[in-house]
C-alpha positions in Angstrom: 0.2 -0.1 -0.1 0.8 3.4 -0.3 -0.1 5.3 2.8 -0.1 9.0 3.4 -1.9 11.8 5.6 -1.7 15.2 5.7 -2.2 18.1 8.2 -5.6 19.7 8.8 -5.8 22.8 6.0 -1.9 22.1 5.6 -0.8 23.3 8.6 3.0 22.5 9.1 2.5 20.2 12.7 5.8 18.4 11.1 7.6 21.4 10.8 10.7 21.2 13.2 13.1 17.8 12.8 12.1 17.4 16.3 8.3 17.1 15.3 9.8 14.4 12.4 12.0 12.6 14.8 8.9 12.3 17.2 6.9 11.0 14.3 9.9 8.6 13.2 10.3 7.4 17.1 6.8 7.0 17.0 6.6 4.2 14.4 9.4 2.8 15.5 7.6 1.9 18.6 4.4 0.9 16.7 6.3 -1.5 14.7 7.1 -3.7 17.6 5.0 -6.7 17.6 3.6 -5.7 14.5 3.5 -8.0 11.2 3.8 -4.9 9.4 7.2 -4.3 6.4 7.4 -0.6 6.2 10.2 -0.2 2.6 9.8 3.2 2.1 8.9 6.6 4.2 9.3 10.4 3.8 7.8 12.6 6.7 7.5 16.1 5.3 6.4 18.9 7.1 2.7 18.4 6.9 2.0 15.2 5.1 3.8 12.0 5.6 4.5 8.8 3.6 4.5 5.3 3.8 5.3 2.2 1.3 3.6 -0.7 3.7 3.3 -4.7 3.2 0.7 -6.2 5.0 -1.4 -9.1 5.1 -4.6 -7.6 6.9 -6.0 -4.5 6.4 -7.1 -4.1 9.5 -3.7 -4.4 11.2 -2.6 -1.4 8.6 -5.6 0.7 10.0 -5.0 0.3 13.5 -1.4 0.9 13.3 -2.0 4.4 11.0 -4.6 5.3 13.1 -2.9 4.6 16.5 0.1 6.3 14.9 -1.6 9.8 13.8 -3.4 9.7 17.0 -0.3 9.2 19.3 1.0 11.9 17.2 -1.4 14.6 17.7 -1.5 13.7 21.5 2.3 14.7 21.6 1.9 17.3 19.2 -1.0 19.2 21.4 1.0 18.7 24.5 4.5 20.2 23.5 3.3 23.3 21.6 0.0 23.9 23.6 -1.9 23.7 20.7 -5.1 22.8 22.5 -8.0 20.7 20.9 -9.8 19.7 17.6 -8.6 17.7 14.7 -4.7 17.5 13.7 -5.2 15.5 10.8 -7.7 16.2 7.6 -9.9 13.3 7.9 -9.0 9.5 7.6 -5.5 8.6 5.6 -5.5 8.2 2.2 -4.2 4.8 0.3 -3.7 3.1 -2.9 -2.7 -1.2 -3.6 0.2 -1.4 -5.5 1.8 -4.0 -7.5 5.6 -4.9 -6.1 6.9 -6.1 -9.4 8.0 -3.0 -11.6 5.9 -0.7 -9.3 7.0 -0.6 -5.8 10.8 0.6 -6.4 9.3 3.4 -8.4 6.7 4.3 -5.6 10.1 4.3 -3.5 11.5 6.9 -5.2 8.5 9.1 -5.5 8.4 8.9 -1.8 12.0 9.5 -1.1 12.2 12.4 -3.8 9.3 14.8 -1.5 11.5 16.9 -0.4 13.7 17.6 -3.1 10.7 18.2 -5.8 9.4 20.3 -3.0 12.9 22.2 -3.5 13.9 21.6 0.2 16.9 19.6 -0.4 19.2 19.0 -3.6 19.3 15.2 -3.5 17.2 13.2 -2.2 19.6 11.3 0.1 20.6 14.7 2.1 17.0 14.6 3.8 17.3 12.9 7.0 13.5 11.5 7.8 12.9 9.4 4.6 14.2 5.7 4.1 17.1 7.0 1.2 19.7 7.0 3.5 18.9 3.4 4.6 19.5 2.4 1.0 22.2 4.4 0.6 24.2 3.5 3.6 22.3 -0.4 3.5 21.9 0.4 7.7 18.7 0.2 9.3 17.1 2.8 11.4 14.3 0.9 13.1 11.6 1.3 10.3 13.5 0.0 7.2 15.3 -3.1 6.9 17.1 -2.7 3.6 17.5 -6.7 3.9 14.4 -7.2 3.5 13.4 -5.2 0.1 11.2 -7.7 -2.0 13.1 -6.1 -5.0 16.6 -7.0 -3.5 17.2 -9.8 -6.0 17.5 -7.1 -8.4 20.3 -4.9 -6.9 23.9 -4.9 -7.2 25.4 -7.8 -4.3 28.5 -5.6 -3.8 27.9 -3.1 -1.8 29.8 -0.2 -3.4 28.1 -0.6 -6.5 25.1 -1.0 -4.7 25.0 2.6 -3.3 26.2 3.8 -6.9 23.1 2.0 -8.2 20.5 3.8 -5.7 22.1 6.8 -6.1 21.7 7.3 -9.7 18.3 5.9 -9.9 17.4 8.7 -7.2 18.5 11.0 -9.8 16.3 9.9 -12.8 13.9 11.7 -13.5 10.2 11.3 -12.1 7.7 13.2 -14.1 6.1 9.4 -15.3 6.3 8.8 -11.5 4.5 11.5 -10.4 1.7 11.0 -13.4 1.3 7.6 -11.4 1.2 8.2 -8.0 -0.6 11.7 -7.9 -3.5 10.2 -9.8 -6.8 9.4 -8.6 -6.7 5.7 -9.1 -6.7 3.3 -6.1 -5.0 0.6 -7.4 -1.1 0.8 -9.1 -0.3 -2.0 -11.5 -0.7 -3.7 -14.6 -3.8 -5.2 -16.2 -3.3 -8.7 -15.1 -3.1 -7.5 -11.4 -5.9 -5.2 -11.6 -8.4 -8.1 -12.8 -6.4 -10.7 -10.2 -7.0 -7.8 -7.2 -10.6 -7.4 -8.4 -11.8 -11.1 -8.4 -9.9 -11.6 -5.4 -11.2 -8.4 -3.0 -14.9 -8.1 -4.8 -13.6 -4.4 -4.2 -11.3 -1.6 -4.7 -12.3 1.9 -4.1 -10.5 4.0 -1.3 -10.4 7.3 -0.6 -7.5 9.5 -2.8 -6.1 12.6 -2.1 -3.0 14.5 -2.5 -0.8 16.4 -0.3 0.1 19.8 -0.3 4.1 19.9 -1.2 4.9 22.4 1.5 8.0 21.5 2.9 
């Protein structure tokens, strides 16, 4: 799944490094004991993105709802922000085919800060999964050795670093068109057909987060 949520009225509720760090710490805490795998993520000033694999959608819903709720409580306590909703409704999601699309989704997610003009290169953003793959080191949220597309990457650490660095720098215009579209299922025709047959439904509410910081 491609999961994302943004703050109400695009308020900068994740503006500071401290805010983003606390949000990341909450992700780590809530991943403990869960069966979710997060393969890519990025925390921005007013929204966040996750690429998540999960077998039970109910666990995913509980995870995201709990994460947003816990951060809301922390934010209001630290900033004395009073009451009311912090997030713009329920989180948004799209089902994504692993083959051919998961890797591109990761690039789209990790390119968010660069696309917003906040940094020059995606690997310079502290609060995303890009550094995990460039340094080949887990940050407690993403574990590089678990990535489903790992077999397609170079085995040599130096070659692997260059491979991922070059990949992140490639044009993402087509990625933007795919992952910012209104579709709720991203994959080839066979994947879509199988999904419809298996689940009987695939309509999920969508929205597009503003790329302000």
